[in-house]
C-alpha positions as CSV (number, residue, x, y, z in Angstrom):
1,M,-2.1,19.6,-2.2
2,S,-5.2,21.5,-3.1
3,M,-8.4,21.5,-1.0
4,T,-10.2,20.1,-4.0
5,F,-7.9,17.1,-4.1
6,Q,-8.1,16.7,-0.3
7,A,-11.9,16.6,-0.6
8,Y,-11.5,13.9,-3.4
9,L,-9.2,11.9,-1.2
10,E,-11.5,12.1,1.8
11,E,-14.5,11.0,-0.3
12,K,-12.7,8.0,-1.8
13,V,-11.3,7.0,1.6
14,A,-14.7,7.1,3.2
15,F,-16.2,5.1,0.2
16,V,-13.5,2.4,0.7
17,E,-13.9,2.3,4.5
18,S,-17.7,1.9,4.2
19,H,-17.0,-1.5,2.5
20,L,-14.2,-2.9,4.6
21,V,-16.1,-4.7,7.3
22,A,-18.4,-6.4,4.7
23,G,-15.4,-8.1,3.3
24,L,-14.6,-9.9,6.6
25,E,-16.0,-13.4,7.4
26,K,-17.8,-13.4,10.7
27,E,-19.9,-16.6,10.8
28,G,-18.0,-19.4,12.3
29,V,-15.0,-17.2,13.2
30,P,-13.9,-17.1,16.9
31,V,-14.9,-13.7,18.3
32,N,-11.5,-12.7,19.5
33,L,-10.0,-13.4,16.1
34,Y,-12.7,-11.5,14.3
35,E,-12.3,-8.5,16.6
36,S,-8.5,-8.5,16.1
37,M,-8.9,-8.5,12.4
38,K,-11.5,-5.7,12.5
39,Y,-9.4,-3.7,14.9
40,S,-6.5,-3.3,12.5
41,L,-8.5,-3.2,9.3
42,L,-10.5,-0.2,10.7
43,A,-7.5,1.5,12.4
44,G,-7.4,4.3,9.8
45,G,-4.5,5.2,7.5
46,K,-4.0,6.7,4.1
47,R,-5.8,3.9,2.2
48,L,-3.5,4.8,-0.7
49,R,-3.7,1.4,-2.3
50,P,-7.5,1.1,-2.6
51,V,-7.7,4.7,-3.7
52,L,-5.2,4.0,-6.5
53,V,-7.5,1.2,-7.7
54,L,-10.5,3.6,-7.9
55,A,-8.5,6.4,-9.4
56,T,-7.2,4.1,-12.1
57,L,-10.7,3.0,-13.0
58,E,-11.8,6.6,-13.2
59,A,-8.8,7.5,-15.3
60,L,-9.9,4.8,-17.8
61,G,-13.5,5.8,-17.8
62,Q,-14.9,2.9,-15.8
63,P,-17.2,3.0,-12.7
64,I,-15.3,2.9,-9.4
65,E,-17.8,0.4,-7.9
66,R,-16.2,-2.3,-10.0
67,G,-13.0,-1.9,-8.0
68,I,-14.3,-2.2,-4.5
69,P,-13.8,-6.0,-3.9
70,Y,-10.2,-5.7,-5.2
71,A,-9.6,-2.5,-3.2
72,V,-10.8,-4.1,0.0
73,A,-8.7,-7.2,-0.6
74,L,-5.6,-5.0,-1.1
75,E,-6.3,-3.2,2.2
76,M,-6.6,-6.6,3.9
77,I,-3.2,-7.6,2.7
78,H,-1.7,-4.3,3.6
79,T,-3.2,-4.6,7.1
80,Y,-1.9,-8.1,7.6
81,S,1.6,-6.9,6.7
82,L,1.4,-4.1,9.2
83,I,0.2,-6.4,12.0
84,H,3.1,-8.7,11.4
85,D,5.6,-5.9,10.9
86,D,4.8,-4.5,14.3
87,L,5.4,-7.8,16.1
88,P,8.4,-8.1,18.5
89,A,10.2,-10.5,16.1
90,M,10.0,-7.8,13.4
91,D,9.9,-4.1,14.1
92,D,8.7,-4.4,17.7
93,D,6.4,-1.4,17.6
94,D,3.9,-0.4,20.3
95,L,2.0,2.1,18.3
96,R,0.5,2.2,14.8
97,R,-1.4,5.3,13.7
98,G,-1.4,6.6,17.2
99,K,-3.1,3.5,18.6
100,P,-1.7,0.4,20.4
101,T,-0.5,-2.2,17.8
102,N,-2.5,-5.4,17.4
103,H,-0.3,-7.6,19.5
104,K,-0.4,-5.1,22.4
105,V,-4.2,-5.4,22.5
106,Y,-4.8,-9.0,21.6
107,G,-1.5,-10.7,22.2
108,E,1.1,-12.0,19.8
109,A,-0.5,-15.3,19.0
110,T,-3.9,-13.7,18.0
111,A,-2.1,-10.9,16.1
112,I,-0.2,-13.5,14.0
113,L,-3.5,-15.4,13.3
114,A,-5.4,-12.2,12.5
115,G,-2.7,-11.4,9.9
116,D,-2.9,-14.9,8.5
117,A,-6.7,-14.7,8.2
118,L,-6.7,-11.3,6.5
119,L,-4.2,-12.5,3.9
120,T,-6.1,-15.7,3.0
121,R,-9.5,-13.9,3.1
122,A,-8.3,-11.4,0.5
123,F,-8.0,-13.9,-2.3
124,G,-11.2,-15.6,-1.5
125,Y,-13.0,-12.3,-1.4
126,I,-11.7,-11.4,-4.9
127,A,-12.9,-14.7,-6.3
128,E,-16.3,-14.7,-4.5
129,S,-17.1,-11.1,-5.4
130,Y,-16.2,-11.1,-9.1
131,Q,-17.5,-14.6,-10.0
132,Q,-21.0,-13.2,-10.5
133,H,-20.0,-9.7,-11.7
134,P,-21.4,-9.2,-15.2
135,D,-18.6,-6.8,-16.3
136,V,-15.6,-8.8,-15.0
137,K,-14.4,-11.7,-17.2
138,P,-13.0,-14.9,-15.7
139,A,-9.7,-14.2,-17.2
140,T,-9.6,-10.8,-15.4
141,I,-10.2,-12.6,-12.1
142,V,-7.3,-14.9,-12.8
143,N,-5.1,-11.9,-13.7
144,L,-6.1,-10.1,-10.4
145,I,-5.3,-13.1,-8.2
146,T,-2.1,-14.0,-10.1
147,E,-0.8,-10.4,-10.0
148,L,-1.7,-9.9,-6.3
149,S,-0.2,-13.2,-5.1
150,K,3.1,-12.4,-6.9
151,R,3.3,-8.8,-5.7
152,A,2.4,-9.7,-2.1
153,G,4.4,-12.9,-1.9
154,A,8.0,-14.0,-1.8
155,P,9.1,-12.4,-5.1
156,G,7.4,-9.2,-4.0
157,M,6.4,-7.6,-0.6
158,V,7.5,-10.5,1.6
159,G,10.8,-10.8,-0.2
160,G,11.4,-7.1,0.3
161,Q,10.6,-7.4,4.0
162,M,13.2,-10.3,4.2
163,A,15.8,-8.2,2.5
164,D,15.0,-5.3,4.8
165,I,15.5,-7.5,7.9
166,E,18.8,-8.9,6.6
167,G,20.0,-5.4,5.8
168,E,19.5,-4.0,9.3
169,G,22.9,-2.9,10.7
170,Q,24.6,-3.6,7.3
171,A,26.3,-1.1,5.0
172,L,23.8,-1.4,2.1
173,S,24.4,0.0,-1.4
174,L,21.9,2.2,-3.1
175,E,21.0,-0.6,-5.4
176,Q,20.3,-3.0,-2.4
177,L,18.2,-0.3,-0.7
178,E,16.2,0.2,-3.9
179,Y,15.6,-3.5,-4.2
180,I,14.1,-3.5,-0.7
181,H,11.8,-0.6,-1.4
182,L,10.7,-1.7,-4.9
183,H,9.4,-4.9,-3.3
184,K,8.5,-4.1,0.3
185,T,6.5,-0.9,-0.5
186,G,6.4,-0.7,-4.3
187,D,4.9,-4.0,-5.3
188,L,1.6,-3.5,-3.6
189,L,1.3,-0.2,-5.3
190,V,2.0,-1.9,-8.6
191,A,-0.7,-4.4,-7.8
192,S,-3.1,-1.5,-7.1
193,L,-2.5,0.2,-10.4
194,L,-2.4,-2.9,-12.5
195,G,-5.5,-4.3,-10.8
196,G,-7.4,-1.2,-11.7
197,G,-6.1,-1.5,-15.2
198,Y,-7.2,-5.1,-15.5
199,L,-10.6,-4.3,-14.2
200,A,-10.9,-1.4,-16.8
201,E,-9.6,-3.7,-19.6
202,A,-6.7,-1.3,-20.2
203,S,-4.5,-1.7,-23.3
204,E,-0.9,-3.1,-23.1
205,D,0.5,0.4,-23.4
206,Q,-1.7,1.7,-20.6
207,L,-0.8,-1.2,-18.4
208,R,2.9,-0.5,-19.0
209,A,2.4,3.1,-18.1
210,L,0.5,2.2,-15.0
211,H,3.2,-0.2,-13.9
212,D,6.0,2.3,-14.4
213,Y,4.0,5.0,-12.7
214,A,3.5,2.7,-9.7
215,V,7.3,1.9,-9.5
216,K,8.1,5.6,-9.4
217,I,5.6,6.5,-6.8
218,G,6.5,3.4,-4.8
219,L,10.1,4.5,-4.5
220,A,9.0,8.1,-3.8
221,F,6.6,6.9,-1.1
222,Q,9.5,5.1,0.7
223,I,11.9,8.1,0.3
224,Q,9.2,10.3,1.9
225,D,8.8,7.8,4.7
226,D,12.5,7.9,5.3
227,I,12.5,11.7,5.3
228,L,9.6,11.8,7.7
229,N,11.4,9.4,10.0
230,V,14.2,12.1,10.2
231,E,12.2,15.3,10.4
232,G,8.6,14.4,10.7
233,D,6.1,15.1,13.5
234,A,5.6,12.1,15.8
235,A,2.1,13.3,16.7
236,L,1.1,13.4,13.0
237,L,2.9,10.1,12.2
238,G,1.4,8.2,15.1
239,K,4.8,6.6,15.8
240,A,8.2,7.6,17.0
241,V,10.6,9.7,14.8
242,G,14.2,8.6,14.5
243,S,13.6,4.9,14.9
244,D,15.4,4.1,11.7
245,G,18.6,5.7,12.9
246,E,18.4,4.0,16.3
247,R,18.1,0.6,14.5
248,Q,20.9,1.5,12.1
249,K,18.6,0.9,9.2
250,A,19.9,1.9,5.7
251,T,17.7,4.7,4.4
252,Y,17.9,7.2,1.5
253,P,18.9,10.1,3.9
254,S,21.6,7.9,5.4
255,L,23.0,7.0,2.0
256,L,22.4,10.2,0.0
257,G,21.8,12.8,2.6
258,L,18.6,14.7,3.2
259,E,18.8,17.2,0.4
260,Q,19.7,14.7,-2.3
261,S,16.9,12.4,-1.1
262,K,14.4,15.3,-1.5
263,K,15.8,16.0,-5.0
264,L,15.4,12.3,-6.0
265,L,11.9,12.3,-4.5
266,R,10.9,15.3,-6.7
267,Q,12.4,13.8,-9.8
268,L,10.5,10.5,-9.3
269,I,7.2,12.3,-8.9
270,E,7.7,14.4,-12.0
271,D,8.7,11.3,-14.0
272,A,5.5,9.5,-12.7
273,K,3.3,12.3,-13.8
274,T,4.9,12.4,-17.2
275,L,4.2,8.7,-17.8
276,I,0.5,9.1,-16.9
277,T,0.1,12.2,-19.1
278,E,1.8,10.6,-22.1
279,A,-0.6,7.6,-21.7
280,G,-3.6,9.9,-22.0
281,M,-4.6,9.9,-18.3
282,G,-3.2,13.4,-17.5
283,N,-6.6,14.8,-16.5
284,S,-7.2,12.1,-13.9
285,A,-6.6,12.0,-10.1
286,L,-3.4,10.0,-10.7
287,I,-1.6,13.3,-11.2
288,P,-2.5,14.9,-7.8
289,L,-2.1,11.5,-6.2
290,A,1.5,11.5,-7.2
291,D,1.9,15.0,-5.6
292,Y,0.2,13.7,-2.5
293,V,2.9,11.0,-2.1
294,M,5.5,13.7,-2.0
295,A,3.6,16.2,0.1
296,R,2.2,14.0,2.8
297,N,3.3,14.6,6.4
298,K,2.2,11.2,7.9
């Protein structure tokens, strides 16, 4: 990953992070609940989903400011999912991004409610923010909320999480593993790209390319996660390495082996870049963003 792209990424992440707290409701919210929500929302991370929204708008020649409310909402939903993932009933993690997980700081009950509050706030924030926006049509707002609710809900991320839990300790097929990752990880990435496309009033062909690109990088993202869980640096990851093996979770390395997993990862990234190039967005940040998914070390 070039320093030029690293600078681009840092600039966009800082831009997104400068808007996160403004999206939270504070008035009338119990202090402990508000602090719990803010703690996890501001805990850092790659901010890949909101950056994808902004990069898509840029790729289609539209101002990135238009994407901020949707980008913030996406990060709220992603954050809620991480808070709940870390709970004892789920992955039972003590650390997230090198910091104590939400329930370790605020307790399990508050962590659950903070996740609930972030999820519901996300949809209200999209509606409130875009209702008065001169460049966003009512039909676009409906598309954003419909797409995100589907991708974050039972047919999407939550369904993928359920399949992941049911698959623990089981001998899963490659098809079953792909289902988990297409939904658990991939669907919010699809929502990111399509949301940017809707906000930019992309054509049907462009939306199709953005969807397929998102599917490719979503699978690639999870394969790289699986690889890092085998051979990553715990200090960089901010969490323990080898936990998948200890929990007997099916992963790409466990099914395909490490080298074949890396080969599949490279193929998915090349296919994703080809899709974007053929759709006329080859000069955009979506190309190095795909490389970033493969090259990241945390």
